[in-house]
C-alpha positions in Angstrom: 12.0 35.6 -118.3 10.9 32.4 -118.4 6.9 31.7 -119.3 4.8 31.0 -115.7 3.3 27.8 -116.0 -0.3 26.7 -115.7 1.0 25.5 -111.9 3.0 28.4 -110.6 0.0 30.4 -111.6 -2.6 28.6 -109.8 0.3 29.0 -106.6 0.7 32.3 -107.1 -3.5 32.9 -107.5 -3.6 32.0 -103.3 0.1 32.6 -102.2 -1.1 35.1 -99.9 -4.0 33.8 -98.2 -2.1 30.6 -97.8 -0.1 29.7 -93.9 2.9 30.2 -93.8 3.7 26.0 -93.6 1.1 25.0 -96.1 3.5 27.7 -97.9 6.6 25.7 -97.4 5.4 22.5 -98.4 3.4 23.6 -100.9 6.5 25.3 -102.9 8.6 21.7 -101.6 6.4 20.3 -103.1 6.2 22.2 -106.6 10.5 21.4 -106.3 10.8 18.3 -106.1 7.3 16.9 -107.2 6.3 13.8 -107.1 6.8 13.7 -103.4 5.9 11.5 -100.9 5.2 12.9 -97.2 9.2 11.6 -96.0 10.9 13.7 -99.0 9.1 16.6 -97.9 10.2 16.4 -94.0 14.0 15.6 -94.9 13.8 17.9 -97.5 12.4 21.3 -94.7 14.2 19.2 -92.1 11.2 18.4 -89.8 9.0 15.9 -88.8 6.7 14.1 -90.6 3.7 14.8 -88.4 4.2 18.8 -88.8 4.0 18.0 -92.5 0.5 15.3 -92.9 -1.2 17.8 -91.5 -1.0 20.7 -93.7 -0.7 18.1 -96.7 -4.2 17.1 -96.2 -5.4 20.5 -95.4 -3.4 21.3 -99.4 -5.2 18.2 -100.8 -8.7 19.1 -98.9 -8.1 22.7 -100.4 -7.9 20.9 -104.3 -4.2 22.9 -104.3 -2.2 19.1 -104.1 -3.6 16.2 -105.4 -2.0 12.5 -104.6 -0.2 11.6 -108.6 0.4 7.7 -107.5 1.2 5.2 -104.6 4.7 3.7 -104.3 6.0 0.9 -102.2 8.6 2.5 -99.7 10.0 0.4 -96.9 7.9 -2.1 -96.7 4.2 0.4 -97.2 2.0 1.9 -99.4 3.4 5.7 -99.7 0.9 8.7 -101.7 3.0 10.8 -104.6 1.9 14.4 -104.5 1.8 16.8 -107.3 0.7 20.3 -106.9 -2.4 20.9 -108.8 -2.3 23.6 -112.1 -5.5 26.3 -112.0 -7.6 24.3 -114.0 -7.2 21.4 -111.7 -7.8 23.0 -108.7 -11.0 24.7 -110.0 -11.9 21.3 -111.0 -11.5 19.6 -107.9 -12.5 22.5 -105.4 -15.1 22.7 -107.2 -16.6 18.1 -106.9 -14.7 19.4 -102.7 -17.1 22.2 -102.2 -20.5 19.7 -103.6 -19.2 17.2 -101.5 -18.7 18.2 -98.8 -22.1 20.6 -98.9 -24.4 17.7 -99.9 -22.5 15.4 -96.5 -23.3 19.0 -94.5 -26.7 18.7 -95.8 -27.6 14.5 -95.2 -25.5 15.2 -91.7 -27.7 17.8 -91.0 -31.4 16.2 -92.2 -30.0 12.5 -90.5 -29.9 14.6 -86.6 -34.1 15.2 -87.2 -33.8 11.8 -87.1 -31.5 10.9 -83.5 -33.4 13.0 -80.9 -33.6 10.4 -78.8 -30.2 9.0 -79.1 -27.9 12.0 -77.3 -24.6 9.7 -78.7 -25.7 9.6 -82.4 -26.3 13.6 -81.8 -22.8 14.3 -80.7 -21.5 12.2 -84.0 -23.0 13.6 -85.9 -22.8 17.5 -84.4 -19.4 16.6 -84.6 -18.9 15.6 -88.5 -21.4 18.6 -89.3 -18.9 21.0 -88.0 -16.0 18.3 -89.3 -17.6 19.1 -92.9 -18.1 23.7 -92.4 -14.5 23.7 -91.0 -14.0 21.4 -95.1 -15.7 24.7 -97.0 -14.5 27.4 -94.9 -11.3 26.0 -96.5 -12.5 25.5 -99.3 -14.0 29.2 -100.0 -10.9 30.3 -98.6 -8.5 28.9 -101.0 -10.7 28.9 -104.1 -8.2 29.4 -106.9 
């Protein structure tokens, strides 16, 4: 039997916690990497918009990363790869610090916009988004 690679080891640690669609996308990336979102959608025989949302979630949790960018069909496309366990841990630590700092900065800024309901609403939505990203990171932490 072949030895488990670091990338496979990282995947095995989180595979039972991610959604079915995220799992499908992650498996496809692992098999055909490096790949574009169109490659993944073609392999899964689905629409690209169903793949791109999962890619964003996987990227926000540090489970995949962009390895390169290529010109394809007149546009620049990202090439995605699955991170190994060490890369995932490092990315997750950086992302957690980034999201937590952004959330704290927004909460502090909220105090200065009490007279501006539109600004308050924008900051509230950004704080909620940061909380969501932190929740994802905590849920899928390696």
